[in-house]
N, C-alpha and C positions, 0 to 999 in steps of 0.2 A: 668472546673468551678464547685466548690462545692457549693450546694445550701442547706441551712438548711432544714431538713425535718420538715414539718408542720403537727402537729396533733391537735386534739381537735374537739369538736362537735358543736362549735358556727357556725352561718350562713355563716360567711365569710370563714372559714375553709372548710366548706361543699362545697361552691361555687368554692373555689379554687381546691379542689380535682376533682370535676366534670369537671372543665375546662381543667385541666391537663390530664384527661382521653379521651378527645376528640381527635381522630386521625388527623394527619396533612392533610390527604386526604379530610376531611370535612372542607375545608378552610372557607367558610362563617360562619358556625356555630362556628368554633373555633375563628375566629376574633371577632365576636360578643360577645362571652363569655369572651375572654381576655380583650377586651376594656371596658366592663362593670365592670369587676373585677378591672382593673387598675384604672378606674375612681373612684371606691369606695375606693380603697387603698390610692389614692392620696388626698382624702378629709379627711383622718384621721389625726388629729392633733398630735397623738402619733406616727406617722410613722417614724419620724426621730429618735426616741429613743427605738423602739421596734424591735429587731433583727428578730423576727418572721415576722412582716409585711414587713420589708425590704427584707427579703429572698423571700417572696411571690411575691413582685414586681419584683425583679430580675429574678425569675423563669418565670414570665409572659413575660418579655422582651426576655429572652432566647428562649422561645417557640415561640414567634413571629419571632425571627431571624431564627430559625430552619425552620419555615414555608417559610419565604422569600427565604432562600437557596434552599429548595427543589423545590419551583416554578420556580426559575431561572434554576436549573439543568434540569428540565423537559420541559423547553420552547423549542418549536420546530420552531418558526417563529421569524422573525426580530422583533425589538421593535416596539411599537405603533408609530403613526405618530410623526415625529420630531417637535420640537418647536424652535422658535428663542429665544435666551436669551443671557445674558452676562456671558460667560463661566468663565472668570477670576474672576469676582465678586462673582459668585456662589461658586467657589473653595475656594476663600479666606474666605468666610463666613463659609463654612464647617470646614475649618482648625481652624478658630477662635473658633467655638463651641466646636470642639474636644479638643483644647488646654485648654479651661476653664474646661471641664470635667475631663481631665487627670491631671490638675495641682495639685489637692489634693494628687495624687499618686506620685508627684515628677517627672512628665513627662511633656513634652511641645511638641507643634507642631509648626513649623516655615514654613510659606509659602513664596515662592519666584517665581516671574514671572515678565516679562517685564511690565513697567508702561504704558500701552496702551489699548485702547478698544478692546475687543475680542468677538464681537457678533458672535454667531455660531448657526448652526442647528444640534440639537442632541436630544436624548431622556433624558431630565434633571433628571428624577428620577433614571434611570439606571446609568447615569453618577455619580450622587450623591452617590449611593450605592458603585460604584467602588472605589471612593475617600475614603469613610469611611471604606470600607473593607480592603484597602491597609494600612490605618493607624492603624486599629485594629490589623491586622497581625504583623505589626512592633512592636506594643506595647506588643503583647503577646509573641513574639518569640525573640526579641532583647532586650538587657539590657541597651542600651544607654538612657540617660535622654532625649535627643532631638530627635525628629522625623522630618526630613526635607522633605518637599513636594515641588517640583518645577514643572512648567508648561512651555512648550515651544510650541508655535503655528507655524505651517508651513503654510505660506501665499503665494498666488500668485494671478495673475489676475488683471484687471483694478481697481477693488474696494478693493483689498488687503483683501478679506475675508479669514478667516482661512479655510484651506482644511483638516488639520489634527491637532490633539492635542497629544503631548507626555507628559505623566504625570510620574514623577519619585518620588518614596518614598524611603528614605534611613534612616538607623539607625545603630548605632554602635552595633556590635554582629555578630555571624556567623549563617549561614542558614543550616539546616539539610535537604539536598536536597532529601535524601531517604524518610524522613518523609513527605516532600512536595509532592513528586511524589505519595506516598501512599494516601495522603489526596485527591489529584486530581482525583483518580480513585474511591473514595467513594461517591456515589450518596447522595446528600444532605449536603456535607461538604462545608464550606466556600470557600476553594480553588477550588473545583469542580464547584460551582456556579460562581466564579470569571472567571474561564477558559471558561465556557459556555457563559457568558455575553460578554466577549471580542470577542469570536468566532462569536456570533450573530451580533456584530457590525463590523465584517470584519476586526477586529484589531489583534494586536499581544501583547504578554506579555513575558517579559524575566526577570528571576531571576539571580542575579550574586553577587559575592563577590569582593570588591576592597578596598584597604587600610583600612582593618579592619572593613568595612561597609557592611551591607547586603542591596542590592538594588533591588527594583522591578520597572520595566519600562514598561509602557503600552502605545502603539500607537494606537489611534483611528481615523480612517477617519471621517470627519465631513460631513454631507449630503450637497449636492449642491442644486441649485434652489432657489426659492423664494415663497412667499405666505403663509408660515407657520404662525400659530398664535403665538403671543408673550407670553412667560411664565414668570410670575412674581415669581421669585424664593424667598422663605423665607430667610430673613437674619438670622444672627446668634442669634439675640435676640429672634426671633420667634422660631427658632429651639430649643433653651434652655427653652423657656417658656412653650412649648408643650412637656411634658414628655413622650408623645407617639410618638414623631417624630422619623424620620429615625436615627438621630444621637444617641439617647438613645438606639435604638434597635441594631443598627450596632455595637455600642461600648459596648454592654452588657457584653461580656466575660471579659472586662477589668475594668469596673466600677461596684461598688456596688450600694448603694443607694445614689442618688444625688438629 
């Protein structure tokens, strides 16, 4: 992803350069600097028409994405306590938000899943990141206009609660498996973070080619038990209204200024 180099001696450019110089290892300081800078950029009325400001905003999002990937790669423990939430509804809203962001680029995201409630126990922010990362990878590496996301829930037991989720993302195009493997061994890459997150959830991931389509399939076991707090997931309107939300950060490599 090419980002326009920003020069100048105005206060905004100075703040930008200082924020970009903060190492990823200094998480709290970096987050505070980037969020303050993004807040200032998003209040600028000329943001939409100024390539320099657009490039600065994109660079901030890419930096936050790099931070997120590095933190996931270095995670050594299971996710934080699981929450109860509506898994199907959350996935559908993530896909709707991604679809609207990718639409100006001539791409679309279509979500398919059985029309039935799917209350589950999982780490919602980690699950959201997985969905968005898979969509981002499909948009970056495949040429098809449509990205198809499907979800299948494996259920059993008296109350028919989901015990596992199989998430499949496919798009027309071919996979470079050697490049994929190389990225998976690079600490801090999106693929490496994806593999680590799936592993921490005791899940599995598979990439394959079929009928001219590149396919990524993730199977995640969902936590059992009860008593977890309910999580009110943001809907697609909230995700799009907050331009610092996960959807903008995760899809930063494929969107410019929206």
